[in-house]
N, C-alpha and C positions, 0 to 999 in steps of 0.2 A: 361846652359842658358847664353846668352850674354846680358849685360845690355845696355841701350840706350847710356850711356857714353862710354862704351867699343866699341860699334858700330861706334860712331863718331871718336874715336881714330883709329880704323881699317881703316875707309874710308880715314882719313887724311894721315896715314902711306902709304897706297897703292898708293895714289896720289903723295905724296912727293917723294917716292922712285922710282916709276915706271910710273907715269903719267896716270894711269887709274883712271878716275873720276867717282865715284859711288855716289856722293853727292846728285844727283837729283833722285836717285832711290827710289821707295816706301820703306819706312823704315820697314814696316811690312813684305814685301816680302823679302827684303834683310836680315832681321833678321832670317827668316825661313831658308834661304839658307845657311847662316853662321852656324846656329845650325845643319843643315844637314851635313855640312863640318866637324864639331866637331865629329859627329857620324861616318862618313866615315873614318876619320883619327885617331879615338880613342883619341881625345883630350878632356881634362877636364878643363884645365886652359887657360884663355885668354892670359896670359904671354907666353905660349908655341906658340900660333899662332903668336904673335907679334915677337917673336924671329925668327921664321921661315921666316916671311916676310922680316925682316931686313937682314937676312944672306943667304937666299936661293932663288935665282931668279927663279929656276925651280918650287919652291913651289907656287910662285905667279901666274905662268901660270896655275897651278892646281887649285888655288883659283878662278881665273877668269873664268876658264872652269866650275866650280861648281856654281858660282854666276850667270853667264849669262845663261838664259833659252834656252835650245836647244831641243825643241819639235816641230817636223814638219813631214810632209809626202808629197808624190807626189800627186798632184791634191787634196790637202786638201780643204774641203768644195767644193764638185764638182759643186754645183750650181753657186758658184762664178766663177769657171773656164768656165762653160757653158756661163755665161754672158760675160766674156772676149772673148771667142771664137766667140760669135754671134754678139756682139755689139761694143766691143773696138778694137779688132784686125782688122776688116774691115776698121775702121777709120785710124788706124796706117798704113794700106796698102797704103793709099793715099800719104804717106810721101816718099821723096826720100831716106831717111835713118832713121832707127829706133834705138833710144837709150833708154834702160830700166835700171833702177837701182833697184836692190833687196837690200834694206837696212836692216841689221840684217838677213843675208841670212842663218845663222846657217849651217847645213851640206849640204845645197844646193838642197834639193829635189824640192823646188818651182822654182828654177832657171831652172832645167832640165824640169820641167813641162811646163814652159813658152817656152823654146826652142822647145819642141815638138809641142806646139800650133802653133808657128811661122813656123816650118818646114811644118806642114800640110796645112798652108795657103800659102805656097811657098814664105815666107818672111824672112826665117832665113838667106839667103845669103846677105840680106841688113840690117841686125840687129847686134847690139852689146849689150850684157847683162853684166852689171857691177854688181858684187856680192861682198858685203862688210860685214864684221862683226868685232867686237872688239876682238873676240876669234880666235887666230891663229890656234888652234888645229882643230876646226870645219871647218875652211877654207881649211885646208889640206885634210880633208875628201871630201869636196865639189869639190876641184880640181881633185881628183882621179876619181870621177864619179862611185865610188864603194858603193853599198848599200846592206844590208842583203837580201839574197834571200827569207828568210821567210816573208819579208814585201811585196814582189812583188804581191802576190794575192790581197792584199788590194789596192795596187797602181793601179793595172789593173782594179779593180772594180771602183775605184774613176775615173779613166780615162774614162771608159765606161759611167759612170753617168754624166760626164762633156760634153758628146757629142762626144767623141772619137769613131771612127768607124774602125780604122786600127787594125792590130794585134799588141798588145802592146809588145809582145815578140820580134818583129822586132827591137826594140830600144835598146836591150841589149843582151849580151851573159852571160850565167851562167857558173860559175866555182868555185869550192871549197866553196860553200855556199854563194857566192857573185854574185851580178848582176853588170856587168860592162857596163855602158851606152856608147853609140856610141861616138867616137871622133868627129864625124860630129857635134854633139850637143855642146860639150864643147870647140871646137875651136872658137866659137863665144862668149865665156865668158871671162871676165877679173875679176880675183879674187884679192882682196886687203883688208888689214886691215884698218878699218876706225872706229873712235869713234864718234858716233852721239852726244855725250855730248860736245866734244871739237874741233872736226875737222870741216873744212869749206866745202862749196860746191866745187865740182871739175869738173862739166860739166853741160850741159843743157839737160834735159831728156824729152821724150814724155810720159813716164809712170814711176811712182815710186811705188814700192811694198814694204810696211812695215807693215806686218800683224802680230798682236799679239806681238808687241815689246813695244809699248807705254804704255800698261797696267801695265808695271813694273816700270814706271817712275812717279814721282809726277807731279802735274799740271804745275808747272813752267818749268820743263824740257820738258814736252810734248809740251808746247807752243814754247820753243826754237827750238825743233826738227822740229815742223811744220813750223816755219819761215825758217829753213834751207831748207825744202822741197819746200816751196814757191819760194825761190830764185833759186832753182835747176830745176824747171819745166818750160818748154816752155809755152807760152800762148796757151790755149786750151789743155794743157797736162793733164794727169790723175794721181790721187793719190788714191791708194788702201790701206785701213786699215783693221784691223781685225774686227770681228763682235761686239766686246765690246768696240771699239774705235771710237772716234769722233773728229771732228775739231770745233764743235759748240761752245765751250767755248773760243776758241783761238783768238789771235789778228789778224789772217789772215782769219778768217771765211768768211768775206765779199768778199774775192777774189775768193771764190769757190762756185760751185753749186753742191749739192748732186744729183747724178743721180738716185739712187735707194737704196733699203734697204740692198743691198749687200756691202754697205760701199765703194762706188767708188765716188770720187769727181772730177769735172772738173774745172780747173783753168780758170776763165773767165775775170780776171783783171790782 
C-alpha cells in the first residue's frame, strides 16, 4: 500500500524529472493505479519505485502507461455516435473545412470511428482529426491503425447500432490476428503528445471529443481543462464528454448550452 505522503512524493518526482504533472488527478484513482503498478512489477517498497524513477527513463514511460487509463473501443456508446451521425455531422457539413480534436485519444479507436462517420457523410476529404494523448505508447498504437481482430465483432455491432449501414469489413484487412484499418482513414489524422494538465491550446476546432478522461481529474483540474477546451473551440462548436462528466460546475458553464443527455454541449458565447 502506498501512503498519501508517498503518493505526493511520487507525483513531485515524476514532474520534476520528466515534466508529467499528475497533481490534479483524483488521488483515490491515482493511488489504485500505483498500487496496481506495485503488483505488476512485484514491488513491495516505495523506495524501489523512487529509485527506478530517478534512474530509469524507460520505467517512467511504463509508469505513465499504467497510470493513464486506456480503456476504449470503436463506436463506444453507439447511441452517442448515432446522435453524432444524425445531428452533429450534418451541421459540420456546412463548414468549408472541419477540424476535430480527440483529446486523450488513447489507442485511437474513437478517432477511427469518427473518420468512418465522416467518410460515410462524404466529409473526410475536407476534415482533419487531431488525436492527442499524454501517453506516447498508446499514440503509437493509434498511428498504426492496428486493432485486435478478436474485438472486431463487438466493434461491428457497435457500428451497426450507431446507424452504420455499410459492410464494416470494408474498412479493414485482417492478418495475423489483427485488423489493419484503411490508410484512407488515418491519412486525415494528426497524432501528437499533449498534456491536458500543462499544455496550451494549439488550434481552433469545430468539435472536441474528450470522453471519460475528466472523471480521473479532481474538480480544479477539470475546470482548467474545460477552460482550455473553451479557448480551443470555435463559436457554435461542440464539446463531447463522457456519460459521467459535466461542465455544470465549471467557470465556463455559462458559455455552453447542453444539447441532450448524451453529454454534448454547444459553445454559444
